[in-house]
Predicted model as a PDB file, atoms N, CA, C, CB and O in Angstrom, pLDDT in the B-factor column:
MODEL        1                                                                  
ATOM      1  N   MET A   1     103.619  96.127 102.422  1.00 75.00           N  
ATOM      2  CA  MET A   1     103.883  97.157 103.405  1.00 75.00           C  
ATOM      3  C   MET A   1     103.387  98.507 102.899  1.00 75.00           C  
ATOM      4  CB  MET A   1     105.378  97.219 103.733  1.00 75.00           C  
ATOM      5  O   MET A   1     102.878  99.315 103.675  1.00 75.00           O  
ATOM      6  N   ILE A   2     103.533  98.751 101.606  1.00 82.00           N  
ATOM      7  CA  ILE A   2     103.095 100.033 101.051  1.00 82.00           C  
ATOM      8  C   ILE A   2     101.580 100.169 101.159  1.00 82.00           C  
ATOM      9  CB  ILE A   2     103.540 100.170  99.580  1.00 82.00           C  
ATOM     10  O   ILE A   2     101.079 101.238 101.511  1.00 82.00           O  
ATOM     11  N   SER A   3     100.845  99.099 100.861  1.00 84.00           N  
ATOM     12  CA  SER A   3      99.385  99.209 100.952  1.00 84.00           C  
ATOM     13  C   SER A   3      98.948  99.445 102.394  1.00 84.00           C  
ATOM     14  CB  SER A   3      98.712  97.941 100.395  1.00 84.00           C  
ATOM     15  O   SER A   3      97.997 100.189 102.634  1.00 84.00           O  
ATOM     16  N   LEU A   4      99.630  98.821 103.361  1.00 84.00           N  
ATOM     17  CA  LEU A   4      99.320  99.084 104.770  1.00 84.00           C  
ATOM     18  C   LEU A   4      99.646 100.533 105.121  1.00 84.00           C  
ATOM     19  CB  LEU A   4     100.104  98.118 105.693  1.00 84.00           C  
ATOM     20  O   LEU A   4      98.895 101.185 105.845  1.00 84.00           O  
ATOM     21  N   ALA A   5     100.761 101.030 104.608  1.00 87.00           N  
ATOM     22  CA  ALA A   5     101.198 102.395 104.922  1.00 87.00           C  
ATOM     23  C   ALA A   5     100.268 103.439 104.325  1.00 87.00           C  
ATOM     24  CB  ALA A   5     102.613 102.625 104.417  1.00 87.00           C  
ATOM     25  O   ALA A   5     100.184 104.554 104.839  1.00 87.00           O  
ATOM     26  N   GLN A   6      99.567 103.094 103.247  1.00 89.00           N  
ATOM     27  CA  GLN A   6      98.684 104.055 102.605  1.00 89.00           C  
ATOM     28  C   GLN A   6      97.323 104.168 103.299  1.00 89.00           C  
ATOM     29  CB  GLN A   6      98.487 103.673 101.161  1.00 89.00           C  
ATOM     30  O   GLN A   6      96.536 105.054 102.965  1.00 89.00           O  
ATOM     31  N   ARG A   7      97.043 103.298 104.244  1.00 90.00           N  
ATOM     32  CA  ARG A   7      95.785 103.388 104.984  1.00 90.00           C  
ATOM     33  C   ARG A   7      95.835 104.585 105.928  1.00 90.00           C  
ATOM     34  CB  ARG A   7      95.510 102.078 105.774  1.00 90.00           C  
ATOM     35  O   ARG A   7      96.917 105.023 106.320  1.00 90.00           O  
ATOM     36  N   PRO A   8      94.676 105.110 106.291  1.00 91.00           N  
ATOM     37  CA  PRO A   8      94.661 106.209 107.269  1.00 91.00           C  
ATOM     38  C   PRO A   8      95.315 105.767 108.582  1.00 91.00           C  
ATOM     39  CB  PRO A   8      93.206 106.686 107.531  1.00 91.00           C  
ATOM     40  O   PRO A   8      95.329 104.582 108.912  1.00 91.00           O  
ATOM     41  N   GLU A   9      95.848 106.722 109.310  1.00 91.00           N  
ATOM     42  CA  GLU A   9      96.581 106.415 110.538  1.00 91.00           C  
ATOM     43  C   GLU A   9      95.753 105.613 111.536  1.00 91.00           C  
ATOM     44  CB  GLU A   9      97.051 107.694 111.187  1.00 91.00           C  
ATOM     45  O   GLU A   9      96.267 104.692 112.169  1.00 91.00           O  
ATOM     46  N   THR A  10      94.486 105.954 111.679  1.00 91.00           N  
ATOM     47  CA  THR A  10      93.660 105.222 112.652  1.00 91.00           C  
ATOM     48  C   THR A  10      93.510 103.752 112.252  1.00 91.00           C  
ATOM     49  CB  THR A  10      92.268 105.879 112.777  1.00 91.00           C  
ATOM     50  O   THR A  10      93.533 102.873 113.113  1.00 91.00           O  
ATOM     51  N   GLU A  11      93.359 103.481 110.962  1.00 91.00           N  
ATOM     52  CA  GLU A  11      93.272 102.088 110.498  1.00 91.00           C  
ATOM     53  C   GLU A  11      94.582 101.355 110.748  1.00 91.00           C  
ATOM     54  CB  GLU A  11      92.915 102.035 108.999  1.00 91.00           C  
ATOM     55  O   GLU A  11      94.582 100.193 111.154  1.00 91.00           O  
ATOM     56  N   ARG A  12      95.700 102.036 110.504  1.00 90.00           N  
ATOM     57  CA  ARG A  12      97.010 101.407 110.754  1.00 90.00           C  
ATOM     58  C   ARG A  12      97.172 101.084 112.226  1.00 90.00           C  
ATOM     59  CB  ARG A  12      98.159 102.326 110.287  1.00 90.00           C  
ATOM     60  O   ARG A  12      97.655 100.007 112.574  1.00 90.00           O  
ATOM     61  N   ASN A  13      96.772 102.012 113.104  1.00 91.00           N  
ATOM     62  CA  ASN A  13      96.899 101.778 114.544  1.00 91.00           C  
ATOM     63  C   ASN A  13      96.089 100.557 114.978  1.00 91.00           C  
ATOM     64  CB  ASN A  13      96.444 103.018 115.327  1.00 91.00           C  
ATOM     65  O   ASN A  13      96.560  99.753 115.782  1.00 91.00           O  
ATOM     66  N   VAL A  14      94.881 100.419 114.452  1.00 91.00           N  
ATOM     67  CA  VAL A  14      94.056  99.257 114.789  1.00 91.00           C  
ATOM     68  C   VAL A  14      94.723  97.986 114.273  1.00 91.00           C  
ATOM     69  CB  VAL A  14      92.629  99.401 114.197  1.00 91.00           C  
ATOM     70  O   VAL A  14      94.757  96.973 114.971  1.00 91.00           O  
ATOM     71  N   ALA A  15      95.250  98.037 113.058  1.00 89.00           N  
ATOM     72  CA  ALA A  15      95.927  96.861 112.493  1.00 89.00           C  
ATOM     73  C   ALA A  15      97.141  96.472 113.326  1.00 89.00           C  
ATOM     74  CB  ALA A  15      96.353  97.131 111.043  1.00 89.00           C  
ATOM     75  O   ALA A  15      97.406  95.287 113.532  1.00 89.00           O  
ATOM     76  N   HIS A  16      97.873  97.462 113.799  1.00 87.00           N  
ATOM     77  CA  HIS A  16      99.049  97.174 114.632  1.00 87.00           C  
ATOM     78  C   HIS A  16      98.626  96.540 115.950  1.00 87.00           C  
ATOM     79  CB  HIS A  16      99.858  98.462 114.897  1.00 87.00           C  
ATOM     80  O   HIS A  16      99.224  95.558 116.391  1.00 87.00           O  
ATOM     81  N   LEU A  17      97.602  97.095 116.575  1.00 88.00           N  
ATOM     82  CA  LEU A  17      97.160  96.604 117.887  1.00 88.00           C  
ATOM     83  C   LEU A  17      96.580  95.200 117.816  1.00 88.00           C  
ATOM     84  CB  LEU A  17      96.128  97.546 118.475  1.00 88.00           C  
ATOM     85  O   LEU A  17      96.789  94.395 118.723  1.00 88.00           O  
ATOM     86  N   THR A  18      95.853  94.899 116.746  1.00 88.00           N  
ATOM     87  CA  THR A  18      95.204  93.591 116.631  1.00 88.00           C  
ATOM     88  C   THR A  18      96.122  92.524 116.052  1.00 88.00           C  
ATOM     89  CB  THR A  18      93.969  93.706 115.775  1.00 88.00           C  
ATOM     90  O   THR A  18      95.774  91.343 116.034  1.00 88.00           O  
ATOM     91  N   GLY A  19      97.305  92.944 115.573  1.00 85.00           N  
ATOM     92  CA  GLY A  19      98.221  91.978 114.978  1.00 85.00           C  
ATOM     93  C   GLY A  19      97.981  91.761 113.498  1.00 85.00           C  
ATOM     94  O   GLY A  19      98.623  90.903 112.892  1.00 85.00           O  
ATOM     95  N   ALA A  20      97.067  92.522 112.900  1.00 88.00           N  
ATOM     96  CA  ALA A  20      96.760  92.353 111.479  1.00 88.00           C  
ATOM     97  C   ALA A  20      97.957  92.698 110.596  1.00 88.00           C  
ATOM     98  CB  ALA A  20      95.564  93.219 111.093  1.00 88.00           C  
ATOM     99  O   ALA A  20      98.100  92.139 109.508  1.00 88.00           O  
ATOM    100  N   THR A  21      98.821  93.615 111.048  1.00 86.00           N  
ATOM    101  CA  THR A  21     100.016  93.961 110.267  1.00 86.00           C  
ATOM    102  C   THR A  21     100.881  92.725 110.072  1.00 86.00           C  
ATOM    103  CB  THR A  21     100.829  95.084 110.963  1.00 86.00           C  
ATOM    104  O   THR A  21     101.335  92.448 108.962  1.00 86.00           O  
ATOM    105  N   GLN A  22     101.108  91.985 111.146  1.00 84.00           N  
ATOM    106  CA  GLN A  22     101.924  90.779 111.068  1.00 84.00           C  
ATOM    107  C   GLN A  22     101.232  89.704 110.233  1.00 84.00           C  
ATOM    108  CB  GLN A  22     102.224  90.246 112.474  1.00 84.00           C  
ATOM    109  O   GLN A  22     101.885  89.007 109.456  1.00 84.00           O  
ATOM    110  N   ILE A  23      99.920  89.566 110.386  1.00 85.00           N  
ATOM    111  CA  ILE A  23      99.175  88.567 109.618  1.00 85.00           C  
ATOM    112  C   ILE A  23      99.238  88.886 108.133  1.00 85.00           C  
ATOM    113  CB  ILE A  23      97.711  88.499 110.087  1.00 85.00           C  
ATOM    114  O   ILE A  23      99.464  87.988 107.322  1.00 85.00           O  
ATOM    115  N   ASP A  24      99.041  90.155 107.758  1.00 86.00           N  
ATOM    116  CA  ASP A  24      99.133  90.556 106.347  1.00 86.00           C  
ATOM    117  C   ASP A  24     100.524  90.271 105.789  1.00 86.00           C  
ATOM    118  CB  ASP A  24      98.799  92.052 106.187  1.00 86.00           C  
ATOM    119  O   ASP A  24     100.659  89.809 104.656  1.00 86.00           O  
ATOM    120  N   PHE A  25     101.553  90.544 106.579  1.00 84.00           N  
ATOM    121  CA  PHE A  25     102.924  90.275 106.153  1.00 84.00           C  
ATOM    122  C   PHE A  25     103.122  88.775 105.919  1.00 84.00           C  
ATOM    123  CB  PHE A  25     103.931  90.795 107.206  1.00 84.00           C  
ATOM    124  O   PHE A  25     103.717  88.379 104.917  1.00 84.00           O  
ATOM    125  N   GLU A  26     102.633  87.951 106.826  1.00 82.00           N  
ATOM    126  CA  GLU A  26     102.806  86.505 106.694  1.00 82.00           C  
ATOM    127  C   GLU A  26     102.034  85.949 105.500  1.00 82.00           C  
ATOM    128  CB  GLU A  26     102.359  85.803 107.972  1.00 82.00           C  
ATOM    129  O   GLU A  26     102.451  84.954 104.907  1.00 82.00           O  
ATOM    130  N   HIS A  27     100.908  86.580 105.137  1.00 85.00           N  
ATOM    131  CA  HIS A  27     100.174  86.157 103.939  1.00 85.00           C  
ATOM    132  C   HIS A  27     100.957  86.521 102.676  1.00 85.00           C  
ATOM    133  CB  HIS A  27      98.768  86.808 103.905  1.00 85.00           C  
ATOM    134  O   HIS A  27     101.003  85.747 101.720  1.00 85.00           O  
ATOM    135  N   ALA A  28     101.565  87.696 102.682  1.00 85.00           N  
ATOM    136  CA  ALA A  28     102.326  88.142 101.513  1.00 85.00           C  
ATOM    137  C   ALA A  28     103.653  87.392 101.370  1.00 85.00           C  
ATOM    138  CB  ALA A  28     102.589  89.641 101.604  1.00 85.00           C  
ATOM    139  O   ALA A  28     104.100  87.110 100.258  1.00 85.00           O  
ATOM    140  N   PHE A  29     104.271  87.074 102.499  1.00 81.00           N  
ATOM    141  CA  PHE A  29     105.565  86.397 102.513  1.00 81.00           C  
ATOM    142  C   PHE A  29     105.476  85.177 103.424  1.00 81.00           C  
ATOM    143  CB  PHE A  29     106.698  87.359 102.983  1.00 81.00           C  
ATOM    144  O   PHE A  29     105.857  85.243 104.593  1.00 81.00           O  
ATOM    145  N   PRO A  30     104.972  84.061 102.891  1.00 82.00           N  
ATOM    146  CA  PRO A  30     104.814  82.878 103.745  1.00 82.00           C  
ATOM    147  C   PRO A  30     106.153  82.469 104.377  1.00 82.00           C  
ATOM    148  CB  PRO A  30     104.233  81.704 102.928  1.00 82.00           C  
ATOM    149  O   PRO A  30     107.175  82.383 103.698  1.00 82.00           O  
ATOM    150  N   LEU A  31     106.120  82.222 105.672  1.00 74.00           N  
ATOM    151  CA  LEU A  31     107.315  81.819 106.394  1.00 74.00           C  
ATOM    152  C   LEU A  31     107.411  80.292 106.398  1.00 74.00           C  
ATOM    153  CB  LEU A  31     107.302  82.378 107.843  1.00 74.00           C  
ATOM    154  O   LEU A  31     106.401  79.599 106.519  1.00 74.00           O  
ATOM    155  N   ASP A  32     108.633  79.778 106.266  1.00 80.00           N  
ATOM    156  CA  ASP A  32     108.828  78.332 106.309  1.00 80.00           C  
ATOM    157  C   ASP A  32     108.541  77.767 107.693  1.00 80.00           C  
ATOM    158  CB  ASP A  32     110.245  77.980 105.891  1.00 80.00           C  
ATOM    159  O   ASP A  32     108.113  76.620 107.829  1.00 80.00           O  
ATOM    160  N   ASN A  33     108.776  78.571 108.705  1.00 76.00           N  
ATOM    161  CA  ASN A  33     108.475  78.132 110.068  1.00 76.00           C  
ATOM    162  C   ASN A  33     107.980  79.328 110.872  1.00 76.00           C  
ATOM    163  CB  ASN A  33     109.727  77.489 110.743  1.00 76.00           C  
ATOM    164  O   ASN A  33     108.226  80.482 110.523  1.00 76.00           O  
ATOM    165  N   ARG A  34     107.288  79.023 111.938  1.00 73.00           N  
ATOM    166  CA  ARG A  34     106.749  80.078 112.784  1.00 73.00           C  
ATOM    167  C   ARG A  34     107.860  80.620 113.677  1.00 73.00           C  
ATOM    168  CB  ARG A  34     105.560  79.557 113.635  1.00 73.00           C  
ATOM    169  O   ARG A  34     108.671  79.843 114.181  1.00 73.00           O  
ATOM    170  N   PRO A  35     107.915  81.933 113.883  1.00 69.00           N  
ATOM    171  CA  PRO A  35     108.917  82.493 114.798  1.00 69.00           C  
ATOM    172  C   PRO A  35     108.702  81.983 116.221  1.00 69.00           C  
ATOM    173  CB  PRO A  35     108.867  84.033 114.776  1.00 69.00           C  
ATOM    174  O   PRO A  35     107.577  81.701 116.634  1.00 69.00           O  
ATOM    175  N   ARG A  36     109.787  81.872 116.947  1.00 73.00           N  
ATOM    176  CA  ARG A  36     109.687  81.495 118.371  1.00 73.00           C  
ATOM    177  C   ARG A  36     108.911  82.572 119.116  1.00 73.00           C  
ATOM    178  CB  ARG A  36     111.107  81.300 119.009  1.00 73.00           C  
ATOM    179  O   ARG A  36     108.797  83.709 118.658  1.00 73.00           O  
ATOM    180  N   GLY A  37     108.388  82.196 120.256  1.00 72.00           N  
ATOM    181  CA  GLY A  37     107.630  83.139 121.079  1.00 72.00           C  
ATOM    182  C   GLY A  37     108.437  84.363 121.463  1.00 72.00           C  
ATOM    183  O   GLY A  37     107.886  85.457 121.587  1.00 72.00           O  
ATOM    184  N   THR A  38     109.750  84.188 121.654  1.00 72.00           N  
ATOM    185  CA  THR A  38     110.590  85.324 122.047  1.00 72.00           C  
ATOM    186  C   THR A  38     110.870  86.239 120.866  1.00 72.00           C  
ATOM    187  CB  THR A  38     111.907  84.834 122.646  1.00 72.00           C  
ATOM    188  O   THR A  38     111.224  87.402 121.056  1.00 72.00           O  
ATOM    189  N   THR A  39     110.718  85.732 119.651  1.00 73.00           N  
ATOM    190  CA  THR A  39     110.975  86.522 118.446  1.00 73.00           C  
ATOM    191  C   THR A  39     109.746  87.321 118.023  1.00 73.00           C  
ATOM    192  CB  THR A  39     111.420  85.613 117.304  1.00 73.00           C  
ATOM    193  O   THR A  39     109.877  88.387 117.422  1.00 73.00           O  
ATOM    194  N   GLN A  40     108.569  86.823 118.328  1.00 75.00           N  
ATOM    195  CA  GLN A  40     107.345  87.451 117.840  1.00 75.00           C  
ATOM    196  C   GLN A  40     107.183  88.914 118.254  1.00 75.00           C  
ATOM    197  CB  GLN A  40     106.170  86.677 118.323  1.00 75.00           C  
ATOM    198  O   GLN A  40     106.838  89.730 117.400  1.00 75.00           O  
ATOM    199  N   PRO A  41     107.412  89.292 119.513  1.00 83.00           N  
ATOM    200  CA  PRO A  41     107.269  90.723 119.851  1.00 83.00           C  
ATOM    201  C   PRO A  41     108.248  91.593 119.071  1.00 83.00           C  
ATOM    202  CB  PRO A  41     107.481  90.937 121.354  1.00 83.00           C  
ATOM    203  O   PRO A  41     107.890  92.692 118.650  1.00 83.00           O  
ATOM    204  N   TRP A  42     109.458  91.127 118.875  1.00 85.00           N  
ATOM    205  CA  TRP A  42     110.454  91.871 118.106  1.00 85.00           C  
ATOM    206  C   TRP A  42     110.021  91.994 116.649  1.00 85.00           C  
ATOM    207  CB  TRP A  42     111.831  91.186 118.199  1.00 85.00           C  
ATOM    208  O   TRP A  42     110.112  93.071 116.060  1.00 85.00           O  
ATOM    209  N   LEU A  43     109.546  90.885 116.064  1.00 82.00           N  
ATOM    210  CA  LEU A  43     109.106  90.895 114.677  1.00 82.00           C  
ATOM    211  C   LEU A  43     107.912  91.824 114.501  1.00 82.00           C  
ATOM    212  CB  LEU A  43     108.752  89.477 114.217  1.00 82.00           C  
ATOM    213  O   LEU A  43     107.865  92.610 113.554  1.00 82.00           O  
ATOM    214  N   ARG A  44     106.946  91.733 115.415  1.00 85.00           N  
ATOM    215  CA  ARG A  44     105.756  92.580 115.323  1.00 85.00           C  
ATOM    216  C   ARG A  44     106.139  94.061 115.395  1.00 85.00           C  
ATOM    217  CB  ARG A  44     104.757  92.231 116.449  1.00 85.00           C  
ATOM    218  O   ARG A  44     105.650  94.865 114.600  1.00 85.00           O  
ATOM    219  N   GLN A  45     107.011  94.427 116.343  1.00 89.00           N  
ATOM    220  CA  GLN A  45     107.417  95.826 116.480  1.00 89.00           C  
ATOM    221  C   GLN A  45     108.197  96.295 115.259  1.00 89.00           C  
ATOM    222  CB  GLN A  45     108.259  96.017 117.744  1.00 89.00           C  
ATOM    223  O   GLN A  45     108.051  97.442 114.837  1.00 89.00           O  
ATOM    224  N   SER A  46     109.022  95.426 114.686  1.00 89.00           N  
ATOM    225  CA  SER A  46     109.788  95.787 113.488  1.00 89.00           C  
ATOM    226  C   SER A  46     108.862  96.040 112.305  1.00 89.00           C  
ATOM    227  CB  SER A  46     110.796  94.681 113.138  1.00 89.00           C  
ATOM    228  O   SER A  46     109.080  96.976 111.536  1.00 89.00           O  
ATOM    229  N   LEU A  47     107.832  95.215 112.156  1.00 89.00           N  
ATOM    230  CA  LEU A  47     106.873  95.418 111.064  1.00 89.00           C  
ATOM    231  C   LEU A  47     106.089  96.717 111.251  1.00 89.00           C  
ATOM    232  CB  LEU A  47     105.903  94.227 110.974  1.00 89.00           C  
ATOM    233  O   LEU A  47     105.856  97.450 110.291  1.00 89.00           O  
ATOM    234  N   VAL A  48     105.685  96.997 112.491  1.00 91.00           N  
ATOM    235  CA  VAL A  48     104.972  98.247 112.785  1.00 91.00           C  
ATOM    236  C   VAL A  48     105.859  99.442 112.440  1.00 91.00           C  
ATOM    237  CB  VAL A  48     104.543  98.302 114.280  1.00 91.00           C  
ATOM    238  O   VAL A  48     105.409 100.401 111.812  1.00 91.00           O  
ATOM    239  N   THR A  49     107.116  99.374 112.856  1.00 92.00           N  
ATOM    240  CA  THR A  49     108.056 100.460 112.572  1.00 92.00           C  
ATOM    241  C   THR A  49     108.247 100.633 111.069  1.00 92.00           C  
ATOM    242  CB  THR A  49     109.409 100.193 113.251  1.00 92.00           C  
ATOM    243  O   THR A  49     108.285 101.759 110.573  1.00 92.00           O  
ATOM    244  N   LEU A  50     108.368  99.525 110.344  1.00 91.00           N  
ATOM    245  CA  LEU A  50     108.536  99.590 108.895  1.00 91.00           C  
ATOM    246  C   LEU A  50     107.329 100.242 108.228  1.00 91.00           C  
ATOM    247  CB  LEU A  50     108.758  98.190 108.323  1.00 91.00           C  
ATOM    248  O   LEU A  50     107.491 101.118 107.378  1.00 91.00           O  
ATOM    249  N   VAL A  51     106.132  99.829 108.602  1.00 90.00           N  
ATOM    250  CA  VAL A  51     104.920 100.407 108.011  1.00 90.00           C  
ATOM    251  C   VAL A  51     104.840 101.900 108.318  1.00 90.00           C  
ATOM    252  CB  VAL A  51     103.658  99.683 108.539  1.00 90.00           C  
ATOM    253  O   VAL A  51     104.518 102.698 107.437  1.00 90.00           O  
ATOM    254  N   GLU A  52     105.128 102.278 109.550  1.00 92.00           N  
ATOM    255  CA  GLU A  52     105.053 103.695 109.915  1.00 92.00           C  
ATOM    256  C   GLU A  52     106.121 104.523 109.208  1.00 92.00           C  
ATOM    257  CB  GLU A  52     105.193 103.856 111.422  1.00 92.00           C  
ATOM    258  O   GLU A  52     105.855 105.659 108.814  1.00 92.00           O  
ATOM    259  N   ASP A  53     107.318 103.979 109.042  1.00 93.00           N  
ATOM    260  CA  ASP A  53     108.373 104.703 108.315  1.00 93.00           C  
ATOM    261  C   ASP A  53     107.992 104.893 106.851  1.00 93.00           C  
ATOM    262  CB  ASP A  53     109.715 103.949 108.417  1.00 93.00           C  
ATOM    263  O   ASP A  53     108.224 105.959 106.282  1.00 93.00           O  
ATOM    264  N   VAL A  54     107.408 103.862 106.239  1.00 91.00           N  
ATOM    265  CA  VAL A  54     106.959 103.983 104.847  1.00 91.00           C  
ATOM    266  C   VAL A  54     105.838 105.016 104.754  1.00 91.00           C  
ATOM    267  CB  VAL A  54     106.479 102.609 104.297  1.00 91.00           C  
ATOM    268  O   VAL A  54     105.806 105.807 103.812  1.00 91.00           O  
ATOM    269  N   ALA A  55     104.922 105.017 105.716  1.00 91.00           N  
ATOM    270  CA  ALA A  55     103.832 106.002 105.715  1.00 91.00           C  
ATOM    271  C   ALA A  55     104.383 107.421 105.809  1.00 91.00           C  
ATOM    272  CB  ALA A  55     102.860 105.736 106.883  1.00 91.00           C  
ATOM    273  O   ALA A  55     103.922 108.317 105.101  1.00 91.00           O  
ATOM    274  N   LYS A  56     105.365 107.625 106.679  1.00 91.00           N  
ATOM    275  CA  LYS A  56     105.980 108.959 106.796  1.00 91.00           C  
ATOM    276  C   LYS A  56     106.640 109.362 105.490  1.00 91.00           C  
ATOM    277  CB  LYS A  56     107.013 108.985 107.938  1.00 91.00           C  
ATOM    278  O   LYS A  56     106.518 110.506 105.053  1.00 91.00           O  
ATOM    279  N   TYR A  57     107.346 108.415 104.863  1.00 89.00           N  
ATOM    280  CA  TYR A  57     108.013 108.712 103.596  1.00 89.00           C  
ATOM    281  C   TYR A  57     106.988 109.075 102.518  1.00 89.00           C  
ATOM    282  CB  TYR A  57     108.864 107.508 103.141  1.00 89.00           C  
ATOM    283  O   TYR A  57     107.159 110.050 101.786  1.00 89.00           O  
ATOM    284  N   LEU A  58     105.927 108.279 102.434  1.00 87.00           N  
ATOM    285  CA  LEU A  58     104.918 108.536 101.407  1.00 87.00           C  
ATOM    286  C   LEU A  58     104.245 109.886 101.596  1.00 87.00           C  
ATOM    287  CB  LEU A  58     103.873 107.438 101.413  1.00 87.00           C  
ATOM    288  O   LEU A  58     103.997 110.594 100.621  1.00 87.00           O  
ATOM    289  N   THR A  59     103.947 110.251 102.836  1.00 85.00           N  
ATOM    290  CA  THR A  59     103.278 111.535 103.059  1.00 85.00           C  
ATOM    291  C   THR A  59     104.244 112.705 102.886  1.00 85.00           C  
ATOM    292  CB  THR A  59     102.657 111.573 104.459  1.00 85.00           C  
ATOM    293  O   THR A  59     103.825 113.799 102.507  1.00 85.00           O  
ATOM    294  N   SER A  60     105.536 112.487 103.159  1.00 83.00           N  
ATOM    295  CA  SER A  60     106.490 113.587 103.010  1.00 83.00           C  
ATOM    296  C   SER A  60     106.850 113.829 101.549  1.00 83.00           C  
ATOM    297  CB  SER A  60     107.752 113.301 103.811  1.00 83.00           C  
ATOM    298  O   SER A  60     107.236 114.939 101.182  1.00 83.00           O  
ATOM    299  N   THR A  61     106.729 112.809 100.719  1.00 69.00           N  
ATOM    300  CA  THR A  61     107.099 112.964  99.309  1.00 69.00           C  
ATOM    301  C   THR A  61     105.884 113.049  98.400  1.00 69.00           C  
ATOM    302  CB  THR A  61     107.978 111.812  98.871  1.00 69.00           C  
ATOM    303  O   THR A  61     106.031 113.161  97.183  1.00 69.00           O  
ATOM    304  N   GLU A  62     104.681 112.998  98.974  1.00 61.00           N  
ATOM    305  CA  GLU A  62     103.464 112.999  98.182  1.00 61.00           C  
ATOM    306  C   GLU A  62     103.407 114.163  97.201  1.00 61.00           C  
ATOM    307  CB  GLU A  62     102.268 113.039  99.088  1.00 61.00           C  
ATOM    308  O   GLU A  62     103.013 113.987  96.047  1.00 61.00           O  
ATOM    309  N   SER A  63     103.791 115.335  97.647  1.00 56.00           N  
ATOM    310  CA  SER A  63     103.719 116.503  96.775  1.00 56.00           C  
ATOM    311  C   SER A  63     104.845 116.510  95.744  1.00 56.00           C  
ATOM    312  CB  SER A  63     103.769 117.779  97.604  1.00 56.00           C  
ATOM    313  O   SER A  63     104.783 117.252  94.763  1.00 56.00           O  
ATOM    314  N   HIS A  64     105.862 115.694  95.957  1.00 57.00           N  
ATOM    315  CA  HIS A  64     106.996 115.664  95.040  1.00 57.00           C  
ATOM    316  C   HIS A  64     106.900 114.550  94.009  1.00 57.00           C  
ATOM    317  CB  HIS A  64     108.270 115.517  95.814  1.00 57.00           C  
ATOM    318  O   HIS A  64     107.676 114.514  93.053  1.00 57.00           O  
ATOM    319  N   LEU A  65     105.944 113.634  94.201  1.00 54.00           N  
ATOM    320  CA  LEU A  65     105.816 112.523  93.274  1.00 54.00           C  
ATOM    321  C   LEU A  65     105.124 112.976  92.001  1.00 54.00           C  
ATOM    322  CB  LEU A  65     105.048 111.368  93.917  1.00 54.00           C  
ATOM    323  O   LEU A  65     104.089 113.641  92.048  1.00 54.00           O  
ATOM    324  N   THR A  66     105.689 112.622  90.889  1.00 56.00           N  
ATOM    325  CA  THR A  66     105.061 112.911  89.606  1.00 56.00           C  
ATOM    326  C   THR A  66     105.122 111.662  88.754  1.00 56.00           C  
ATOM    327  CB  THR A  66     105.748 114.108  88.890  1.00 56.00           C  
ATOM    328  O   THR A  66     106.049 110.860  88.874  1.00 56.00           O  
ATOM    329  N   TYR A  67     104.162 111.506  87.921  1.00 51.00           N  
ATOM    330  CA  TYR A  67     104.108 110.350  87.029  1.00 51.00           C  
ATOM    331  C   TYR A  67     104.849 110.706  85.754  1.00 51.00           C  
ATOM    332  CB  TYR A  67     102.633 109.924  86.723  1.00 51.00           C  
ATOM    333  O   TYR A  67     104.561 111.719  85.117  1.00 51.00           O  
ATOM    334  N   VAL A  68     105.788 109.881  85.396  1.00 51.00           N  
ATOM    335  CA  VAL A  68     106.538 110.080  84.160  1.00 51.00           C  
ATOM    336  C   VAL A  68     106.226 108.911  83.248  1.00 51.00           C  
ATOM    337  CB  VAL A  68     108.080 110.201  84.425  1.00 51.00           C  
ATOM    338  O   VAL A  68     106.488 107.759  83.593  1.00 51.00           O  
ATOM    339  N   SER A  69     105.666 109.205  82.082  1.00 55.00           N  
ATOM    340  CA  SER A  69     105.348 108.118  81.166  1.00 55.00           C  
ATOM    341  C   SER A  69     106.578 107.718  80.360  1.00 55.00           C  
ATOM    342  CB  SER A  69     104.205 108.524  80.228  1.00 55.00           C  
ATOM    343  O   SER A  69     107.456 108.533  80.074  1.00 55.00           O  
ATOM    344  N   ARG A  70     106.611 106.461  80.011  1.00 57.00           N  
ATOM    345  CA  ARG A  70     107.730 105.976  79.205  1.00 57.00           C  
ATOM    346  C   ARG A  70     107.469 106.299  77.735  1.00 57.00           C  
ATOM    347  CB  ARG A  70     107.939 104.445  79.405  1.00 57.00           C  
ATOM    348  O   ARG A  70     106.325 106.278  77.280  1.00 57.00           O  
ATOM    349  N   PRO A  71     108.526 106.594  77.006  1.00 58.00           N  
ATOM    350  CA  PRO A  71     108.324 106.823  75.556  1.00 58.00           C  
ATOM    351  C   PRO A  71     107.839 105.559  74.890  1.00 58.00           C  
ATOM    352  CB  PRO A  71     109.628 107.305  74.880  1.00 58.00           C  
ATOM    353  O   PRO A  71     108.207 104.451  75.281  1.00 58.00           O  
ATOM    354  N   ARG A  72     107.022 105.730  73.896  1.00 56.00           N  
ATOM    355  CA  ARG A  72     106.493 104.553  73.173  1.00 56.00           C  
ATOM    356  C   ARG A  72     107.273 104.292  71.938  1.00 56.00           C  
ATOM    357  CB  ARG A  72     105.033 104.735  72.816  1.00 56.00           C  
ATOM    358  O   ARG A  72     106.974 103.347  71.207  1.00 56.00           O  
TER     359      ARG A  72                                                      
ENDMDL                                                                          
END                                                                             
């Protein structure tokens, strides 16, 4: 989800419209069974919302993120 969220907004929109967001999710987390037809629109919208929320979080905290190295 983070890698999808880091893509430019236009790329994310295309991925959402074509269903690539759901396909990428299913590749990363193989499902034991396919969702019912009535579940798929809900699942797709939930994944889109999750990716967009992560994108908003990443862009809002981008200036606050700092790399801290671990002591050796």
